[in-house]
N, C-alpha and C positions, 0 to 999 in steps of 0.2 A: 718088843711088843708095846711096852709103855711108850717108847719113842714113836713107834708107829701110830699108836693111839693118839699121842699128843700131836704128831704131825697130821694125823687124820683130822683131829679136831681143829687144829690150826688151819688145815686146808679147808675144812668145812667152814670154819669161821671166815677164813679169807674169801672163800667162795661166796659165803653169805654176805660178807662185806662188799665183795665185788658186785654181787647181785644187787645189794642195797645201793651201792654206789652207781652201778649201771642203771638201776631203776631210777635212782635220784637224778642221774645224768639224763636218763631218758625223759623223766618228768620235766627236768630243767630244759632239755632240748625241745620237748614238746611245748613247754611254755615259751621257749625261744622261737619255735617255728611259727607260732601264731602271729606275732608281730611281723615276722618276715613275709608271711603270705599277705598279711594286711598291707605291708609296705609294697609287696609286689602288686597287689590290687591297686593300691594308691598310685604306684608307678605306672601300672597299666592305664589307670584312669587319667593320670597326668599326661601319659604318652598319647592316649586318645585325644585328650584336650589339646595337647601340643600339636598332634596331627591335624585335628580340626582347625586349630588356629593357623597351622602352617598352610593347610588347604585354603582356609579363608584368605590368609595373607597372599598366597599364590594366586588365588582368584582375583584378589584386589590388584595384585601386581600385574596380572594378565590384563585385567580390565584397564588398569592405568596404562599399560602398554598399548592396548587397543585405543584408549583415549588419546594417547600421545600420537599414534598414527592418525587417528581422526582429527587431532588438533592440527597436524601438518596438512591434512586434506582441507580442513577448515581454513587454515592459514592461507593455503593456495587459493581456495574459493574466495576468502576475504580479499586476498590480493587482486584476484580477477575482478571481484565486485568493486574494489577500490579503483582499479584501472577503468572499469566501465563507468563508475560514478565520476571519475576524473574526466573521461571522454564526454560523458553526458554534461558535466558542468562546463567543460570547454565549449561544447556545442551550444549549451544554454547561454553561456557568456557571449559566444559569437552571435547567437540569435538575438540576445538582449542588446548587444552593441548595435547590430543591424537594426533591431527594432527601435532602439533609442535614436539611431541616425535617421531612420525613416520617420520617427516621431518628430525629430527636429525639423526635417525637411517638410513634413506635414504641417508642423507649427508655422514654418516660414510661409508655406503655401496658404495656410489658413490666415496668417497675418496679411498676405497679399490679397486674399479673397476679401478679408475684412476691409482692407483699404479700397479694393474695387467696389465693394458694397457701399462703402462711404461715398465713393465717387458717384456710384449709381444713384444713391439716395440724394446726393447734392444735385446731380443731373436731373433726377426726377423732380426734385423741388424746383429747380430752375424751369424745367419744362412745364410743370404745373403752374408756376407763377406766370410764365409766359402765356400759357393757355388761359389762365384766369384773366390776365391783362387783355389777351386777345378777345376772350369772351365778353369781358366788360366793355371793351372797345366796340365789339360787334353789337353788344346790347345797346350801347349808346347810339351806334349808327342805326340799329333797328328802331330804337325809340324815336330818333330824329326822322327816320323814314316814315315811321307810323304817324308821327306828328305832322310831317309834310303831307302824307297821304290823307290824314284827317282834315288838314287845312284845304287840301285840294278837293277832297270830297265835299267839304262844306262849301267851297267855292263853286264846285260843280252843282251842288244842291241849289245854291243861289242862282247859278246860271240856268239850271233846269226850271227853277221857279219863275225866273225872269222869262225863260223861253215859253214856259206854260202860259204866263201872262201875255207874252207876245203872241203865243199861238192863239189865245182867245181873241186878242186884238186882230191878229192876222185872219182869223176865221170871220170876224166881223167885216174886215176889209174885203175878204174874198166874197162874202155875201153881197157887199155893196158893189164889188166889181162884177159879180154875176148879174146883179140888177142892172148895172151900167151896160154890161154886154148884151143883156136882153133888150135894153133900150136901144143900144147900137144896132142889134139885129133888126129891130123894128125899123130903125132909121135906114139901115142898109136895104131892107126889103122895099121900103118906100123909095129909096134912091134907085134901086134896080128898076122899079116900075117907071121912075122918071127917066132913067137911061133908055129903057125900051121905047118910051114915048117921045124922048127928046131927039133933036137932029144929031147927025153923026159928028159934026165938028164940036158940038157941046160935050159929047161923050169923051172925045179925045182930050179936051181941055180939063175935064174933071177926073180922068183916070189916073194920072200920076200921083194923086194924093195918097192913096193907101200904100203905094210902093215906098214913098218916103218914110212912112211910119214904120214899115218893116225894116228898111235899111237903118233907121235910127236905133232900133232895138238890137239888131244882130251884132254890129261891131262891138258893142259893150261887152258881150260874152267872149268874143275872140281876142279882144285886147287884154282881158284879164289873164288868159292862159300863159302867154310868154312871161309876164311879170312873176308868176308863181314858179315857173320851171327854171328860170335863170339861176336862183340860189342853189337848187338841187344839183345842177350841172357843176357848179363851182365846188360843192361838197364832194361829189364823186371824183372830180379831178384832184382834190386835195388828198383823198384816201387811196388814190390809185397807186402811188409809189411813196416810199419813205415813211409809211405809217408805223412800221415796227422799229421803234427807235429806243429799245431798252437792251441793246446787244452789248455795247461798250467796247468789245474787242473781238478779234478773230484770230485763230491759230491755224496755220497751214502746214500740213504734213505732205511733202511732195511725192514721196515714193516709199516703197517697202524696204525698210532697212532697220537693223538693230540699233543704229546710231541715232535714229530720229525719235526723240521723246522729250517730254518736258517734266520737270520735277517741282513739286510744291515745297517751298521753304519750310512751311509748318504743316504738320499733319492735323489730326483731330486732337484738340487740346483736352477733351473729355470723351468718355465713351458715348456711343450713340445707341439709343433704343429706338429711335425713329429717324428717318432720313428721306430726303427727296433730292434727286439729281435731274436737272433739266439742262438741255442744250439744243442749239440749232446745229444741224450737221448736213454736209453735202459731200458725196463721194461719187466719183466717176468710175470706180472699180466695180467689178462684178461680185465683190464680197465686202463684208463689213468687218474690219479688224477690231482689235481690242481697244476700247475707248479709254478705260482707266483700270488700274489695279492698285490695291492697297495691301501691303504685306507687313507682317510683324515677325518677331524672332521665332515664335512658336508655330506660325502658320503663314505661308506666303500667299494664301488666297483668302484673306479675311473679307475682302470686298472686290469683286471683279465684274466688269462688263466685257465678257470674253467673246472674241470672234476670231475666225481663222480662215485662211485662204484655202477653200475646198472647191471641188468641182460643182457641187450643188448645195450651197449654203442657203438655208431657209430660216435659221434661227441663230441667236446669240445666247450665251449662257449668262444669267444673272446669278452670281455666286455670292453667298454670305456664309462665311465660316465653312470652307471646304471640308467635306464633299457635298454639302447641301447647295443645290442650285435649281433654277427654273429656266425654261426656254422661252425666249421672247422672239416674236416674228420680226424679220428684217427685210423681207422682199419689197414692201412699199418704200423702203429707204434707198433702194439701189437704182433709181431712175436718173441720177445725176442732178436732181433739184434739191433746193433747201427744204428740210423737214425739221419739225420741232418734236423732240421726244422728252418725256418725263417718266422717271421710274420712282415710285413711292413705296416705302416699306415701313411697317409698324411692328415692333417686337411685342407690344402689348396685346395686339390682336392676332399676331402671326399671319398677317395678310400683306399682299403686294398688289400694286396697280401699275399698268404700263399704258401710257398715252402716246399716240402719234398724231401730230397736228390737232391737238386738243380733243381727240376722240379716243375713247377707251378701246385699246387693242387687245389687252390680256389682263387677267386678274386671277388671284388664287388665294388659298388659305392654308393653314397648317405649315407655314414656312418660317422656321426658326423663331417660334414663339418663346419669349423670355430671354432671347439671346442678346448679347451686347457686342457691338463692334468696338474693340478697345482702342484706347489712345496710344500714342507713341510709335506709330508705324510710319512707313514710307509710301507716299501717294505719287503715282506716276501716270501721266497721260500719254497714250499712244502705244504702250507696250504691256505685255504680261510678264510679271516677275516670277521667276522660279526660286529666287532668294531675294533678300532685301536689297533693292537697288540694282539688280542684275539678273542674269540668266535669261536673256531675251531670245526670241526666235523670230526671224524676219517674216515668216509666214503668218505670224500673229499680230504684226504691226498694223497700225491704223494708217490709211491713206485717204486724204481729203481735207476738209475744212471743218473746224468746230468753232461756233460763235455763241456768245452769251452763256458760257458754261457756268453753272451755279450749283452749289450744294447747300441744302437747308438741314438744320438739326431737328426738324419736325416733319410730320406727314401733312403735306398741303391738302386742302380740301378740294373737292371737284370743282367748286366755283372759282378757285384761285388759278386753275390751270389756264382757262381762256384769257384771263387778264395778262398772263405772261406771253401766250402765243400771239395775241393780237397787239402786243407792245404797249398796253395801257399802263401797267405798273409791275413792280417786282415785290412780292410779299416779304414781310419781315422774317427774321430767323436765319439769315444767310450766314454760313460759316466759312465758305471757300468760294472764290471766283478766280478767273485768270489773272487778276491783279496780285494774287498771292503766289504766283509761280516764281520760283527763285532762279531757275536755270533752264535754258533752251539748249538742246544737244543736236548735233548733226545738222541737217538742212531745215530744221523747223523754224518757221517765221511767225512772229507775233505782231499784229498791227491793231491800232486803235480805229474803231469805226462805230459811230453812234447808231446808224440805221442799217438794217440788214441789206438793203440794196447796194450799199457801198462796200460791203464785206467781200 
């Protein structure tokens, strides 16, 4: 029993101890559980944070992946843009090179134009100086003419005054003559009475007396007539033939052929803003061929007097800087006789004038105003050039004679044309004549002749 009681107390003590220990352990475990849960919570929080960070990182990575794909797209786009820019730059470079080339050519053309303008200015200065000289010369001539006219008028005034004085004297003489005639009338009346009363033989002896007085007065008037008419007959005889003697030479084109033409050794030394072409011509053909043509490298029709063998030709073309031209009548020139033509053109006024036998046959305006016929071309007589010095057509060739051919570098005045046509003189400013022809081709013949009747 005692042992059982001891065991019982020991058991109770052990149980109590165990209880105490278990309680203490539970308390300790409870105390230990609190940090664990806190750790769990912390771990959970850290896990959530890690999860959030992971999600954030994953989003960033995905975004970076998308960016990398976009970068590739952008790289492709940039490559395409680079290629486009390269093509554009090449195109721009090509355009720039062509622009630079065109600019260089334009600069060269501009330099040529500047040179041409300088030549034009020099030509204009020469023309103006020649005109001023001509005007001063004309002014001097006009002053001399005016002075001569003044002197002549003064002389005529003196003559008129002397005639007036003589008229008064003549009137007095007439009055005295009238008185004498009245006295003679009285004498004649008394004489007639004496005749009637006188015998017949006395009348016969006294009758011839007045007849002698009439015969004495009449031959004086008739003798004066032939003396005045003789010099006029001599003047008419002297002007009848050989009065047109400013021709110098004639050129003969026998038939229609591309081989018949004449070439000038020198063309125009400077550009022409004004021009006059005059010549005597005669053709027995039913058409008028090309008289002259002037060609340059850039235009084969800078200056042409163009004609062609057609069934009904009525005009020829006056060409300045193809395609500009005017039509000039030719029908009066196709009668086989000598005719004189003058073609005048002024760039300053844009006008032209066409004379046949010193009469104005055609004129016009708005024709190549401000245009210049350039220097350095080829001038040919008798053919139309399709290129410099060649390209002829036999239907366009001139057939007939040309005489006194002359080109002036100015527009002649209307008063100067008759002096050429009548053979009085040749005005100044001549630049080309038949004496400047360097070569004759084909069957063309060139002869010297002073007067037109010998050509």
